[in-house]
Phi, psi and omega in degrees: 000317180296322179296319180297315179298321178298318179296319179297317179298323180294321178298316180299315179299320180295318179297314180297320180296318179296318179297318180296321179294319179296318179296317178297323179296317179296320178296322180294318179297315180296318181295328181278358179075030185252013174290124188276151175223113183067023176093354180239146182290154181300317180295319180296320178298313181295319178299315180297317179298316183293334179286332186257325187306322180298338181260005181285141183232131173264122189249133177233088180274147169260110189258141173272117182244126178255087183235146177056029172084013178213160179274131177228153174251129183233132176271123181250176179225137177203189183228166176195180178211142183283132185247359179205155182294340180270007166100019171285139183234133174264137176207195177265149173298321184287352174275314188249352180300142179061034180268140175273325179208150181225122174254137180237132175255120184275177183295334177275008176071016171275140179264130182231137175283149180224152173253149177277115179285318179175163179223158176226095182299334183293332176246357181062040176246138175226154181232131174250160170233117180289137181271077179210150182262344184281147177294144187239152174292147182216162186273166169259127179272130182270203181235107183286351175286343185257007181280159181224151173297139182094349180290138180285136180220160174242140172248120182248151178157206185235066180300127181054031178084003181274090187296155176063031180272149179229133173234154187240140177191202178232166170281120181278313179217140182271342186218055181291127177263128175266151192293179188298334180297337181264000191298330182289336180252357176207057185280343190249005180211149164274175189242152169275119177263135182220155174261003168296132189298122173238117183235169175307131186105334174286343185305130180093349179282168184274144166258125196235139173273178185286355172272000181080021178261141177279121181247355179197164177246114182300134188223326186201164177233164176264109183296139180089354179244160178259123173056047170241097184238166184225142179232147177282127179304138186293333178295325174294315182297320182304313183297318181292317179302313181300317181293320181294315180295324182283314190240352183084352180198171176253121178267135181225151176274161182218136177236344174090036177238151171248144187241149172227156178291157183297331180299340178288343185242332184210150174267358183282111183291348180276347179283120183256154177126194178218138186279130171275108186271334182205153179231127174294128186295339180249031188255164172302325179296320178295317179296332180275002177073023168291152183227149170301137183100341174298148175253113178283122183246343180200150174235118185052040176085352179268121183298147174232145182207126178227090178285323184237162182303324182291350176276351186285315184306317180297329180286319176301317181294322179300321180289316181289341178276356177296147178303134182285134178081013178239158181278140175232147181265118176257117178266122183234152173255122181233102186064237180266001183261151169241123187240142171254114185242132180272128181240126178269112186286155176235165175287130182292337178079184182283154180287321179217156182258172177293144178240155176218157177261141176240081193294328182294331178258348175076048176204168175237152180213160183221167173299143173283130172277164178299324179296318179293323176299317181292318181294325179278354180057044175279147181289340180205172180276080181231155178092180175226155182251134180284123183259343179188151181227131179283134177296131178084358180278175181298318180296319179295320179297329179277001179072026170289142188227154176301134181096346175296143175252115181278117184262326184217152169232119183049049175069009176257123182295138180273121181279316184195187183294320180297320179295316179298320181299319179295317180293321178297312181297321179295320180293322180291315181294327179279354181054042178298130183293318183231134176231127184260123176251142169251124186234155174253125178233108185067230180271354187247155171250151181210168178256143177234124182259113178273120180257097183289336180277353184281162172281177180275009182285127180299150177292143180245150179292148178255152175274183186291342179270001180085005178271143177287131180282000000 
């Protein structure tokens, strides 16, 4: 019995000793600043923040917005980060695109004017140049190919206008694919998904690892969800930034095909390639006799394979990186045949054209992009596209509609936006009572009669007696 009591007392002493050691260990960890938050130590988080914060930029662009048929100026808010000592700044296209002026507030709280060097809507990257002669602090760009899910990251920027904000989280997914509805604005990259808070105003700010390297450009959030944000991989941004600084834009080739993953066509995992789902009828691909349903298996001899949707962006990028104006060999599988077809690439052109307001008629119109010309199946890049119509204006009364392509004015073919502007100004100055437009709406063309002498009251239907109802 005495031996048993001695053993019990020894067990109690051991438990107490172990508890005391554990408590001391926790106190030591806390004292050393090693209590983790989101997987990264407090000291590491602060070090990473301090490496990037001096290069953080709060951006206030004055944007020209052509909405509801008139030109408006809107002050927006966004974020950015300095990437070179001479003042180049990386941000999002949707922050600075179509800006008339851009003011930047630096980390020392000095306000500096900036010019827009160029933007790329396809990747949502934009570049500014700060108008200052003094050397500036700048970030270190990391390697987004080396990131991992679970890695601790910081999102910096100006959420809801709150400048110099920092949020902490992890990388949730390294290659998140967004659905087809997003393909026009992110066709060439998957996204870094993070639970570090990204809110309106964070756009263009840096996503940073614990070494203080920028690994992504914060770009969007998932509405209706908490802390589900997305950043553009920095390796994608680097390539775009270099092209914009060098040429003012990113030039890409175009062949006129749409792609789908193999799972859309077959459940057989051994089937390799990528499905061609659609062909633009006036495209190089159409001229090369590619067909919807063909399975693309190689480009210039290099195999391509997209089993899942997230495999599509690298293949799209491989095609757009082909030399412009040169032939490329597309190897396709069509039934039991394998065909090598030569495709002559074209310049993809600009994402959007210049817009102008036509206040006397109450509408706005813009240059046609090559993409719009192709979608409308026009034989050439002629005419202007209506981008907005004011309710109750002369254009609205004439039943001109957003998306209409104006091809002619009083039987004179419209060459471009500048040509249309001259004809419009001449008609307004001459006070012509009636101006006849020929427009393309969808697959059909129709005439629109502009009545300059009319009031802005919309036309009303008449009854059989000719009385207005």
